[in-house]
N, C-alpha and C positions, 0 to 999 in steps of 0.2 A: 758281197761282191760289188764292185763299182763298174760303171760303164767305162770301157777302155776306148781312148781316142784312136781313130784310124787316120794315119797320115794321108794327106792329099796325094793322090796318084798311086798309092800302094795297093797291093792286092790283099784283101782281108780274107781270112779263112772263114769257112762256114761256122766253125766252132766259136770264133770270136764274135761274129755277127749274131749267132744264136744266143750267146751269153749276154751280149748287150741288149738284145730284145727281151730276154728273160728278166734281166735286171730292171729294165724300163717297165715291164709289165708288173713286176713286184712293187716298184715304187708307186705306180698308178693305183694299184690295189690298196696299198697302205694309205695313200692319200685319200682315196675314196672312203675307206673305213673311218679315218679321222674326221672327214667332213660329215659323214653320217652320224657319228657320235656327237659331234658339235651341234648338229641340227637337232638331234634328240634332246641334248642338254638345253638348248635354246628354247625348245618347245616346252620343256618341263619348267624352266625358269619363268617363261611368259605366263604359264598357267598359275604358278605359285604367286606371281606378282598380281595377277587378276584376282585370285582368291584373297590375298592380303588386302587389296584395294576394297573389295566388297566388305571385308570384316571391319576395316577402318570406317567406311561409309556407314555401316550399321551402328558402330559405336558412336559416331558423330550424330546420328539421328536418334540415338537412345533406344535402339531396338535390340 
């Protein structure tokens, strides 16, 4: 479902308004989940890079 535009000055039904708010809520939830997943991936990638950096340093130092 997509948000339906309400013409200026027109009377909107409660069904139309509720559908628009429901769709908006669904879009916000989906975006929040994507942001959370991206943050998790970023944290994992940062940790992996730090571990790789430590391994490279250890190899460079001959340990």
